[in-house]
C-alpha positions in Angstrom: 74.3 24.7 74.7 71.2 23.2 76.3 69.0 20.4 75.1 65.3 19.9 76.2 63.5 16.7 75.3 60.0 17.7 74.3 59.1 14.4 72.6 60.4 11.0 71.7 61.4 10.6 75.3 60.0 7.6 77.2 58.1 6.7 74.0 59.0 5.9 70.4 57.0 8.7 68.7 56.7 12.5 68.8 60.4 13.2 68.3 61.2 16.8 69.3 64.4 18.1 70.9 64.9 21.8 71.6 68.4 23.2 71.3 69.3 26.5 72.9 72.7 28.1 72.0 74.3 31.6 71.7 76.0 34.2 73.8 74.8 34.6 77.4 71.5 36.5 77.3 71.3 36.1 73.6 70.5 32.4 73.3 68.3 31.3 70.4 66.3 28.2 69.8 66.4 25.4 67.2 64.2 22.3 67.1 65.5 19.0 66.0 62.6 17.1 64.5 58.9 18.0 65.0 57.1 14.7 65.1 53.6 13.5 65.8 52.8 11.4 68.8 51.2 8.1 67.8 50.0 5.0 69.6 47.5 4.7 72.5 45.1 7.6 73.2 47.0 8.9 76.2 50.1 9.4 74.0 48.2 10.7 71.0 46.5 13.3 73.2 49.9 14.9 73.8 49.6 16.3 70.3 46.8 18.5 71.6 48.6 19.8 74.6 49.8 23.4 74.6 53.3 23.5 73.1 55.8 23.8 76.0 57.4 27.0 74.5 56.1 29.7 72.3 56.6 28.3 68.7 57.3 31.8 67.4 60.5 31.8 69.4 61.9 28.8 67.5 64.2 30.2 64.8 64.6 27.0 62.8 63.7 23.3 62.6 66.1 20.7 61.3 64.5 17.3 60.3 66.3 14.0 60.4 63.8 12.4 58.0 60.3 12.3 56.6 58.5 9.8 58.8 55.4 11.2 60.5 56.7 10.7 64.0 59.6 13.1 63.1 57.9 15.7 60.9 54.1 15.3 61.4 53.6 18.0 64.0 55.1 20.7 61.7 51.7 22.1 60.5 50.5 22.4 64.1 53.7 24.3 65.0 53.2 26.6 62.1 49.6 27.1 63.1 50.8 28.2 66.5 53.2 30.8 65.2 56.4 29.1 63.9 57.6 30.8 60.7 61.3 29.9 60.4 63.1 27.7 57.9 62.8 23.9 58.0 66.1 22.4 57.0 66.4 18.9 55.7 68.1 16.8 53.0 66.9 17.2 49.4 65.2 13.8 49.4 63.5 14.5 52.7 62.2 17.8 51.2 60.6 15.7 48.4 59.0 13.2 50.8 57.8 15.6 53.6 55.1 17.2 51.4 53.7 13.8 50.6 53.6 12.9 54.3 52.1 16.2 55.5 49.4 16.4 52.8 48.3 12.9 53.5 48.3 13.4 57.3 46.2 16.5 57.0 43.8 14.8 54.6 43.4 11.8 56.9 42.8 14.0 59.9 40.1 15.9 58.1 38.5 12.7 56.8 38.7 11.0 60.3 37.2 14.0 61.9 34.3 14.1 59.4 33.8 10.4 59.8 33.7 10.7 63.6 31.3 13.6 63.4 29.0 11.7 61.0 29.1 8.4 63.0 29.1 10.1 66.4 31.8 8.0 68.0 34.0 10.9 69.0 34.0 12.0 72.6 33.8 15.6 71.4 30.5 17.3 70.4 32.3 19.1 67.5 35.5 17.1 66.7 38.2 19.0 64.8 41.5 17.9 63.2 44.8 18.8 64.8 45.6 20.7 61.6 44.2 20.9 58.1 45.4 21.1 54.5 46.1 24.9 54.7 48.4 24.4 57.7 50.2 21.6 55.9 50.8 23.8 52.8 52.2 26.6 55.0 54.6 24.2 56.6 55.7 22.8 53.3 56.5 26.3 52.0 59.1 26.5 54.8 61.2 23.5 53.7 64.8 24.4 52.8 66.8 21.4 51.3 70.5 21.2 52.1 73.0 18.7 50.7 74.9 16.2 52.9 78.2 17.5 54.3 77.4 21.2 53.8 77.6 23.4 56.9 74.7 25.8 57.6 74.1 28.3 60.4 70.5 28.0 61.6 71.2 30.6 64.4 74.4 32.7 65.1 77.3 30.7 66.5 75.6 27.3 65.8 76.5 25.3 62.7 74.7 22.2 61.5 75.7 19.4 59.1 73.7 16.4 57.8 75.1 13.0 56.9 73.3 9.9 55.5 71.6 7.7 58.2 70.6 4.8 55.9 67.1 4.5 57.5 64.9 5.7 54.6 65.6 7.8 51.5 66.9 11.2 52.7 67.3 10.2 56.3 70.0 12.1 58.1 72.1 12.3 61.2 72.6 15.8 62.4 75.8 17.3 63.8 75.5 20.6 65.7 78.6 22.6 66.7 78.4 25.4 69.2 81.2 27.6 67.8 81.3 29.9 71.0 81.9 27.0 73.4 83.4 24.4 71.0 80.8 21.8 71.9 79.5 19.2 69.5 76.3 17.1 69.8 75.3 14.5 67.2 71.7 13.3 66.8 71.3 9.9 65.3 67.7 10.4 64.2 66.5 6.9 63.2 69.5 4.9 62.3 69.6 2.3 59.5 71.2 -1.1 59.8 73.7 -1.0 56.9 71.9 -3.8 55.1 69.1 -1.8 53.5 68.2 -3.4 50.1 68.0 0.0 48.4 70.2 2.4 50.4 73.8 2.9 51.4 74.5 2.5 55.1 74.7 5.2 57.8 77.9 7.3 58.1 79.5 7.1 61.5 79.9 10.3 63.6 83.4 11.9 63.8 83.6 14.1 66.9 81.0 14.4 69.6 80.9 15.8 73.1 77.4 14.3 73.3 75.3 11.9 71.3 71.5 11.6 71.2 70.8 8.1 70.1 67.5 6.4 69.2 66.6 3.1 70.9 63.6 1.7 69.0 65.2 -1.8 68.9 67.4 -1.2 71.9 66.4 -4.4 73.7 66.3 -7.0 70.8 68.5 -8.2 68.1 67.2 -8.7 64.6 66.8 -12.3 63.4 68.3 -14.0 60.4 66.9 -12.1 57.4 66.8 -15.1 55.0 65.1 -17.3 57.6 62.4 -14.6 58.1 62.0 -14.2 54.3 61.3 -17.9 54.2 58.7 -17.5 56.9 57.1 -14.7 54.9 57.0 -16.7 51.7 55.4 -19.6 53.6 52.7 -17.4 55.2 51.9 -15.8 51.8 51.8 -19.2 50.0 49.5 -21.0 52.5 47.2 -18.0 52.6 46.9 -17.7 48.8 46.4 -21.5 48.5 43.5 -21.5 50.9 41.9 -18.7 48.8 42.7 -15.9 51.4 43.9 -12.4 51.2 47.2 -11.2 52.7 46.9 -7.7 54.2 50.3 -6.1 54.9 50.1 -2.8 56.9 53.2 -1.0 55.8 54.7 2.4 56.3 54.1 4.3 53.1 57.6 5.7 52.9 60.4 3.1 52.4 58.7 0.0 53.8 56.5 -0.3 50.7 59.5 0.0 48.4 61.4 -2.7 50.5 58.4 -5.0 50.3 58.0 -4.6 46.6 61.7 -5.6 46.1 61.2 -8.7 48.3 57.9 -9.7 46.6 59.4 -9.2 43.1 62.3 -11.5 44.1 60.1 -14.1 45.7 57.9 -14.3 42.6 60.9 -14.4 40.3 62.3 -17.3 42.3 58.8 -19.0 42.3 58.8 -19.1 46.1 55.3 -17.5 46.2 52.4 -18.0 43.8 51.7 -15.3 41.2 48.8 -13.2 42.5 47.5 -9.7 42.3 49.6 -7.3 44.4 47.8 -4.1 45.2 49.4 -1.0 46.8 46.5 0.9 48.4 47.9 4.1 49.6 48.1 7.3 47.7 50.9 8.4 49.9 52.9 5.2 49.3 52.4 5.5 45.6 53.6 9.1 45.6 56.7 8.1 47.7 57.3 5.2 45.3 57.7 7.8 42.5 60.3 9.7 44.6 62.3 6.5 45.1 62.1 5.6 41.4 63.3 9.1 40.5 66.2 8.8 42.9 67.2 5.5 41.2 66.9 7.1 37.7 69.0 10.1 38.9 71.8 7.8 40.2 71.4 9.4 43.7 74.4 8.7 45.9 72.1 7.3 48.6 71.1 4.4 46.3 73.1 1.2 46.5 75.4 0.5 43.6 73.6 -2.8 42.8 70.2 -1.1 42.6 71.6 1.8 40.6 72.8 -0.8 38.1 69.5 -2.7 38.0 67.5 0.5 37.6 63.8 1.2 38.5 62.9 -2.4 37.4 64.1 -3.5 40.9 60.8 -2.2 42.4 58.6 -2.7 39.3 56.3 -5.7 39.4 54.4 -6.8 36.3 51.3 -7.7 38.4 51.3 -4.5 40.5 47.9 -2.9 40.9 47.7 0.7 42.1 44.6 1.6 44.0 44.3 5.3 43.6 40.6 5.9 44.2 38.2 5.1 47.1 36.2 2.8 44.8 39.3 0.9 43.8 40.3 0.5 47.5 36.8 -0.8 48.4 36.9 -3.3 45.6 39.9 -5.0 47.1 37.8 -6.2 50.1 35.8 -8.5 47.9 38.0 -11.4 49.1 40.0 -14.0 47.2 43.7 -14.7 46.8 45.6 -11.4 46.6 48.1 -9.3 48.5 47.2 -5.9 49.7 50.0 -3.5 50.9 48.4 -0.5 52.6 49.3 2.2 55.1 49.6 2.9 58.0 52.4 0.6 59.2 51.0 0.2 62.7 47.4 0.0 61.4 46.6 3.1 63.4 44.9 4.9 60.5 44.5 5.2 56.8 43.0 2.8 54.3 44.5 -0.3 55.9 42.0 0.0 58.7 39.2 -0.7 56.3 41.0 -3.7 54.9 41.6 -5.1 58.4 37.9 -4.6 59.2 37.0 -6.8 56.2 39.8 -9.3 56.5 40.1 -10.0 60.3 36.8 -12.0 60.7 37.8 -14.6 58.0 40.2 -17.5 58.9 41.4 -17.8 55.4 43.1 -14.4 55.5 46.5 -13.4 57.0 47.6 -10.1 58.5 51.3 -9.8 57.9 53.0 -7.3 60.2 56.4 -6.2 58.8 57.3 -3.2 60.9 57.8 -1.9 64.4 54.4 -1.9 66.3 54.4 0.6 69.1 52.6 -0.2 72.4 48.9 0.5 72.2 48.6 0.5 68.4 46.3 -1.9 66.6 49.3 -3.7 65.2 50.7 -4.3 68.6 47.3 -5.4 69.9 47.1 -8.0 67.1 50.6 -9.2 67.9 49.6 -9.5 71.6 46.7 -11.8 70.6 43.6 -9.8 71.1 40.4 -11.6 70.2 38.6 -8.4 69.1 40.0 -5.2 67.7 38.2 -1.9 67.8 38.0 -0.3 64.4 35.9 2.8 63.6 34.2 2.6 66.9 33.2 -1.1 66.4 34.7 -4.3 67.7 35.8 -6.7 65.0 36.5 -10.4 65.7 40.1 -11.5 65.1 40.0 -14.9 63.3 42.6 -14.3 60.6 46.1 -15.6 60.9 48.5 -13.0 62.4 52.1 -13.3 61.3 55.1 -11.1 62.2 58.2 -10.7 60.0 61.0 -8.5 61.4 63.3 -8.9 58.4 62.2 -5.6 56.9 63.2 -3.5 60.0 65.2 -0.5 58.9 66.1 0.4 62.5 69.6 -0.5 63.8 69.7 -3.1 66.5 71.4 -2.6 69.9 74.9 -3.6 68.9 74.6 -1.7 65.6 73.7 1.4 67.7 76.6 0.9 70.1 79.0 0.4 67.2 77.8 3.6 65.5 78.6 5.6 68.7 81.9 3.9 68.9 82.8 5.3 65.5 83.7 8.7 67.0 87.4 9.5 67.2 87.1 10.0 71.0 84.3 8.6 73.2 81.6 11.2 73.8 81.3 12.6 77.4 77.5 12.0 77.4 75.0 9.8 75.6 71.3 10.5 75.8 69.0 7.6 74.9 65.7 8.6 73.4 63.0 7.5 70.9 62.3 4.2 72.5 59.9 2.5 74.9 61.4 2.5 78.5 62.5 -1.2 78.4 64.3 -0.7 75.1 65.9 2.5 76.2 67.1 1.0 79.5 68.6 -2.0 77.8 70.5 0.1 75.3 71.7 2.4 78.0 73.1 -0.6 80.0 74.8 -1.9 76.9 76.4 1.5 76.1 77.7 1.8 79.6 79.1 -1.7 79.6 80.9 -1.5 76.3 81.9 2.2 76.0 82.2 3.2 79.7 80.6 6.6 79.2 77.9 8.5 81.0 74.5 7.5 79.7 71.1 9.1 80.5 67.6 7.9 79.5 65.9 11.0 78.2 62.7 12.0 80.0 60.0 14.3 78.8 60.9 17.9 79.7 64.5 17.1 80.8 66.8 20.1 80.2 70.5 19.2 80.0 73.7 21.1 79.4 76.3 20.1 76.8 
């Protein structure tokens, strides 16, 4: 069995790992994740490069979860010739269509905007893929339950287990039956303290582990202390008549935020104010989460299952579904706007930032991981002007960061998860992280587990 790292190596987006297995001369190909590259232009442009192999030769794709950096390239792969099944958990199969349809729509809208305003470098800008490509990819989804073995190609079995990162997120165990080799992919691993979901299941047997490293170089802070900071930032902003803009990942982060805001209001730790969710994708994902709670899905925490959908139902929640409703939110005044995307790299939140950043009364509250080169990271790094829609906007608003809502495991949590195997793996491959984070995690794994650790590099092909 061979692995080739086609994405998510040396960077935190674009996850794609090629698996080749089978009898000599009869090897077949499976792709683990098919994510979109995000971040600075030089990374985003990798989405436009010719795919390293013929997509028609890939027999199946297996998804760890529904975030764009793990599934967002699927329509492009289909456009280039892939026609096999896309295996994933049932909840992922419910969320991926929401993600892909929104991604295609945003790409089409951004392309039309660039063409109209003339700020594209291309004479005739085109989207990476369109709605038709997205629908063709969605038609290939094949949901499989946790713990059930499937055979994506002859001699290779695959099994999913809960990862505790977002609803439907999975770890993937592949077993090469010919050579009796097992490799486990962490996908994005949760922390075990998700306010809605059960924690990740540890791996059992593994000759090799492919582990994410998003937070490989920094431990998470005290959650309650950070919630206090969030409450203080919201309160002082609303008291000075300002708007709080929260860029949030549409899937999972919005739900986690709504739980926190509901509890802060119930405890009278923040003033009552209009809370608007301005993201059609986030609202659609919210309905999937509500249905999972109603269905008593085993991924849902027992406490939330007992509380019911009211856990994420706010009496003062406003759903902005139309463009006109979205635009009306930028009129100013004390309110909270939750809008995608989480790194402020696209979507409706960019319009809210354009309106909010010049006003010192407002606050931009960053509650998720901000990849290098994204607008969110630039704001964290203290830029004085931010380029939005081809124009530079002055940054006068307060910028606050709260890491309490991270649903990525920290470095020790990642090491402990690997240590859950019955026997230490012979090899560990560190991917899905910026170089500093991946290197720090690799050093920690070596020190604590005394196993061979490799930082995955783009194009690396390794034998299991």
